C-alpha positions as CSV (number, residue, x, y, z in Angstrom):
1,X,18.7,6.2,-25.9
2,X,20.1,6.8,-22.4
3,X,20.8,10.4,-21.5
4,X,22.6,11.2,-18.3
5,X,24.3,13.8,-16.2
6,X,24.9,11.3,-13.4
7,X,23.8,11.2,-10.6
8,X,21.4,14.1,-10.9
9,X,19.8,13.3,-14.3
10,X,19.1,10.0,-16.0
11,X,16.7,9.1,-18.7
12,X,16.0,6.2,-21.2
13,X,14.0,8.2,-23.7
14,X,13.5,8.5,-27.4
15,X,15.9,10.8,-29.3
16,X,14.7,14.4,-29.0
17,X,12.2,13.4,-26.4
18,X,14.3,13.8,-23.2
19,X,12.9,15.7,-20.3
20,X,14.4,19.2,-20.2
21,X,16.5,19.7,-17.0
22,X,16.4,23.5,-17.6
23,X,12.6,23.2,-17.2
24,X,13.1,21.6,-13.8
25,X,15.5,24.2,-12.4
26,X,16.3,23.9,-8.7
27,X,15.6,26.6,-6.2
28,X,18.2,28.3,-4.0
29,X,17.5,25.8,-1.2
30,X,17.1,22.6,-3.2
31,X,18.4,20.5,-6.1
32,X,16.2,19.0,-8.8
33,X,17.0,15.4,-9.8
34,X,15.2,13.8,-12.7
35,X,14.8,10.1,-13.8
36,X,12.7,9.1,-16.8
37,X,11.8,6.2,-19.0
38,X,9.8,5.9,-22.2
39,X,7.2,3.1,-22.0
40,X,5.4,1.4,-25.0
41,X,1.9,1.5,-23.5
42,X,-1.0,3.9,-22.9
43,X,-0.7,6.6,-20.3
44,X,-3.7,5.2,-18.4
45,X,-2.0,1.8,-18.1
46,X,1.3,3.3,-17.1
47,X,-0.3,5.6,-14.5
48,X,-2.1,2.5,-13.1
49,X,1.2,0.8,-12.7
50,X,2.8,3.8,-11.1
51,X,0.0,3.9,-8.5
52,X,1.1,0.4,-7.5
53,X,4.0,2.1,-5.6
54,X,1.4,2.3,-2.8
55,X,1.8,-1.5,-2.4
56,X,5.6,-1.9,-2.9
57,X,8.8,-0.1,-4.0
58,X,9.3,-2.2,-7.2
59,X,13.1,-1.8,-6.9
60,X,15.5,-4.2,-5.3
61,X,13.0,-6.2,-3.3
62,X,15.7,-7.9,-1.1
63,X,16.8,-4.5,0.1
64,X,13.7,-2.3,0.2
65,X,10.8,-4.8,0.4
66,X,12.1,-7.1,3.2
67,X,12.8,-9.8,0.6
68,X,9.2,-10.0,-0.6
69,X,8.6,-9.7,-4.3
70,X,6.8,-6.6,-5.4
71,X,3.3,-7.6,-6.7
72,X,3.3,-8.5,-10.4
73,X,-0.5,-7.9,-11.0
74,X,-2.3,-4.6,-11.0
75,X,-4.5,-4.0,-7.9
76,X,-7.4,-1.8,-9.1
77,X,-8.1,-0.8,-5.5
78,X,-5.0,1.4,-5.3
79,X,-5.3,3.2,-8.6
80,X,-7.4,6.0,-7.2
81,X,-4.6,7.9,-5.4
82,X,-5.6,10.4,-2.7
83,X,-3.6,12.9,-0.5
84,X,-2.6,11.1,2.6
85,X,-2.3,7.6,1.1
86,X,0.9,5.8,2.1
87,X,3.4,5.0,-0.6
88,X,6.3,2.5,-0.3
89,X,5.8,2.4,3.5
90,X,8.0,5.5,4.1
91,X,6.2,8.2,2.0
92,X,2.8,9.9,2.0
93,X,0.9,11.3,-1.0
94,X,1.0,15.1,-0.7
95,X,-0.6,16.1,-4.1
96,X,-2.5,14.4,-6.9
97,X,-3.4,15.3,-10.5
98,X,-5.7,12.3,-11.2
99,X,-4.6,10.1,-14.0
100,X,-1.4,12.1,-14.6
101,X,0.8,12.5,-11.5
102,X,1.1,12.4,-7.7
103,X,3.8,13.7,-5.3
104,X,5.0,12.1,-2.2
105,X,6.9,13.3,0.9
106,X,8.6,11.4,3.8
107,X,5.9,10.0,6.1
108,X,7.8,9.9,9.4
109,X,10.3,12.0,11.3
110,X,12.9,9.2,10.8
111,X,12.4,9.3,7.0
112,X,12.6,13.1,7.0
113,X,15.8,12.9,9.0
114,X,17.3,10.4,6.6
115,X,16.2,12.0,3.3
116,X,15.5,15.6,4.3
117,X,12.3,17.3,3.3
118,X,12.3,15.9,-0.2
119,X,9.4,15.8,-2.6
120,X,9.1,13.2,-5.3
121,X,6.7,13.7,-8.2
122,X,5.8,10.7,-10.4
123,X,4.3,12.0,-13.6
124,X,3.0,10.1,-16.7
125,X,3.3,12.1,-19.9
126,X,2.6,11.3,-23.6
127,X,5.7,10.4,-25.6
128,X,5.5,9.6,-29.3
129,X,3.2,6.6,-29.6
130,X,3.6,5.6,-26.0
131,X,4.1,7.3,-22.7
132,X,6.9,8.5,-20.4
133,X,7.3,8.0,-16.7
134,X,9.2,10.9,-15.1
135,X,10.3,11.1,-11.5
136,X,11.2,14.6,-10.4
137,X,12.8,14.9,-7.0
138,X,13.2,18.2,-5.2
139,X,15.9,17.5,-2.7
140,X,16.8,20.1,0.0
141,X,20.4,21.2,0.1
142,X,21.8,20.2,3.5
143,X,24.0,22.5,5.5
144,X,27.3,21.6,7.2
145,X,30.8,20.4,6.3
146,X,29.7,17.0,4.9
147,X,26.7,18.3,3.0
148,X,28.2,17.9,-0.5
149,X,29.5,14.3,0.0
150,X,26.2,13.4,1.7
151,X,24.1,14.9,-1.2
152,X,26.3,13.1,-3.7
153,X,25.9,9.7,-1.9
154,X,22.2,10.2,-1.6
155,X,21.9,11.0,-5.3
156,X,24.0,8.0,-6.4
157,X,21.9,5.7,-4.1
158,X,18.7,7.1,-5.4
159,X,19.8,6.7,-9.0
160,X,20.5,3.0,-8.5
161,X,17.2,2.3,-6.7
162,X,15.0,4.5,-8.8
163,X,16.5,3.4,-12.1
164,X,15.5,-0.2,-11.2
165,X,12.1,1.0,-10.0
166,X,11.3,2.8,-13.3
167,X,12.5,0.0,-15.4
168,X,10.5,-2.5,-13.4
169,X,7.3,-0.4,-13.8
170,X,8.1,-0.1,-17.5
171,X,8.5,-3.9,-17.8
172,X,5.2,-4.6,-16.1
173,X,3.2,-1.9,-18.0
174,X,4.6,-3.1,-21.4
175,X,3.9,-6.7,-20.5
176,X,0.2,-5.9,-19.7
177,X,0.0,-3.7,-22.8
178,X,1.2,-6.6,-25.0
179,X,-1.3,-8.9,-23.3
180,X,-4.1,-6.4,-24.0
181,X,-3.0,-5.9,-27.6
182,X,-2.9,-9.7,-28.3
183,X,-6.4,-10.1,-26.8
184,X,-7.9,-7.6,-29.4
């Protein structure tokens, strides 16, 4: 089931299993954007795939990976995420809850200028018989006469890219889960 309050909230989750936007209320100086997908695999496997964002963006490779295909096999060397690790070339890990979540912030002055002082948390949560990948973005509210149109444009752009990213991570995790199941 797809649930949305576009462009701020989008989820492909089981009925009654959607992330609660009220739980993720924004502060006076920022907005909270949520993207989520349910995934038919174990939380460990889904988290392992989420850590692969250290290697590539897993979105529209032509646009955000210089035309190179995001790797299609798990690299066990990047699963152990640490504060300070680079993610998708433009972010740095700022917090880690091992095996469950990690947060990223812009890595450079240029990225901070483009996106603001945003924080993205990627969290893997249990969901029914599978897992859920939730991305929570804390996006600062910009000031100025064009702040609302800029914020809306950024939200729509993020929605397009992150929806593709979460669906791609789901596809890869479910593919590997099926492979592991058939091997048993």
